[in-house]
C-alpha positions in Angstrom: -99.4 9.9 -121.2 -99.7 11.7 -124.7 -97.2 13.7 -123.7 -94.7 10.9 -123.8 -95.3 9.5 -127.2 -94.3 12.4 -128.9 -90.7 13.6 -129.4 -89.2 16.4 -126.7 -87.6 19.6 -127.1 -84.0 19.1 -125.8 -81.3 21.6 -125.3 -77.7 20.2 -123.7 -76.4 23.4 -122.1 -72.3 24.5 -121.6 -72.2 22.5 -118.0 -73.4 19.0 -120.3 -76.8 18.9 -118.3 -79.7 18.0 -120.5 -82.9 19.9 -120.3 -86.2 18.5 -122.1 -89.2 20.7 -122.6 -92.6 19.7 -124.2 -91.9 19.5 -128.3 -93.6 22.5 -128.9 -91.2 24.6 -126.9 -88.2 27.3 -128.2 -85.2 25.8 -128.1 -83.6 29.1 -126.8 -86.8 29.5 -124.1 -85.8 25.8 -122.9 -81.8 27.0 -122.3 -83.1 30.3 -120.9 -81.4 32.0 -123.7 -78.0 30.6 -123.0 -75.7 29.2 -125.7 -75.7 25.4 -125.9 -73.4 22.5 -126.8 -76.3 21.5 -128.8 -80.2 21.3 -129.3 -83.0 18.8 -131.1 -85.6 17.3 -130.5 -85.4 13.6 -128.6 -88.1 10.7 -128.3 -88.4 8.3 -126.0 -89.7 4.1 -125.9 -89.9 1.9 -122.7 -87.8 -1.2 -123.3 -86.9 -4.1 -120.7 -88.5 -1.5 -117.6 -86.4 1.4 -118.5 -86.5 4.6 -120.4 -84.0 4.3 -123.7 -83.7 7.3 -126.6 -85.1 5.9 -129.9 -84.7 9.0 -131.6 -82.7 12.1 -131.4 -82.3 15.1 -134.1 -80.2 18.2 -133.7 -83.6 20.0 -135.8 -83.6 23.4 -134.1 -84.1 26.8 -135.7 -83.3 28.3 -133.2 -79.8 27.4 -132.3 -79.3 25.4 -135.8 -76.8 23.4 -134.1 -74.0 21.7 -136.6 -74.2 17.3 -136.6 -70.7 17.5 -134.7 -73.2 18.5 -131.8 -73.8 15.1 -131.2 -70.7 14.6 -128.8 -72.5 16.5 -126.4 -75.7 14.7 -126.5 -73.7 11.3 -126.1 -72.2 12.5 -123.2 -75.5 14.1 -121.8 -77.3 10.7 -122.3 -74.7 8.8 -120.8 -74.0 10.9 -117.6 -78.1 10.0 -117.2 -77.4 6.6 -117.6 -79.9 6.5 -120.7 -79.2 3.7 -124.0 -79.1 5.9 -126.9 -78.3 5.5 -130.8 -74.7 5.7 -131.9 -75.6 9.1 -133.1 -78.9 11.7 -134.1 -81.0 9.2 -135.7 -82.0 12.3 -138.0 -79.2 14.9 -138.9 -80.3 18.7 -140.3 -77.5 20.5 -141.8 -77.3 24.1 -141.2 -75.6 26.7 -142.9 -75.9 30.8 -142.9 -75.5 32.6 -146.3 -72.6 34.5 -146.7 -74.4 37.0 -149.2 -77.6 37.9 -147.6 -77.1 36.2 -143.6 -80.4 34.1 -143.9 -80.1 30.2 -142.3 -80.8 27.9 -144.4 -81.1 23.8 -144.5 -79.5 22.2 -146.8 -81.2 19.5 -148.4 -80.3 17.1 -150.4 -76.3 18.1 -150.7 -77.8 21.3 -152.6 -75.5 24.2 -151.1 -77.4 26.9 -152.4 -79.4 29.6 -150.3 -83.1 29.1 -151.1 -83.7 32.8 -150.2 -80.8 34.3 -152.9 -79.4 31.9 -154.7 -75.8 32.4 -153.9 -73.6 29.3 -152.6 -73.2 28.1 -149.2 -70.1 27.4 -147.4 -69.5 23.3 -147.3 -68.5 24.1 -143.2 -70.9 24.8 -140.3 -71.1 28.6 -140.5 -74.7 29.5 -138.3 -72.8 30.9 -135.1 -71.6 34.5 -135.9 -68.8 34.5 -133.2 -67.1 31.0 -134.8 
């Protein structure tokens, strides 16, 4: 029962299906290495005899999904009829540095690479094919 008390690793596959794994699992492994619509961590609580989503984030350093990936998560949760928040309860802003190519987590709107000091772009750019 301890496992139900902490958030799970999740991915939403390109097929729109929500997949869960224990929190310490890698998102890429949870997705079988496939491309995803979104990834992060998700927590559940029991309310009125049913499970609901009480927290959900896009925190995945394997995929670094944009905050705009919420729509895929919402559709996947709606498909399995889980009550959910209206958006990520914790948003993580990811950017790839155009200079050194390192992945960054942007904190407090400081769009500067922590590795080389270069400016980070305002738009999500982590997927090199995007």
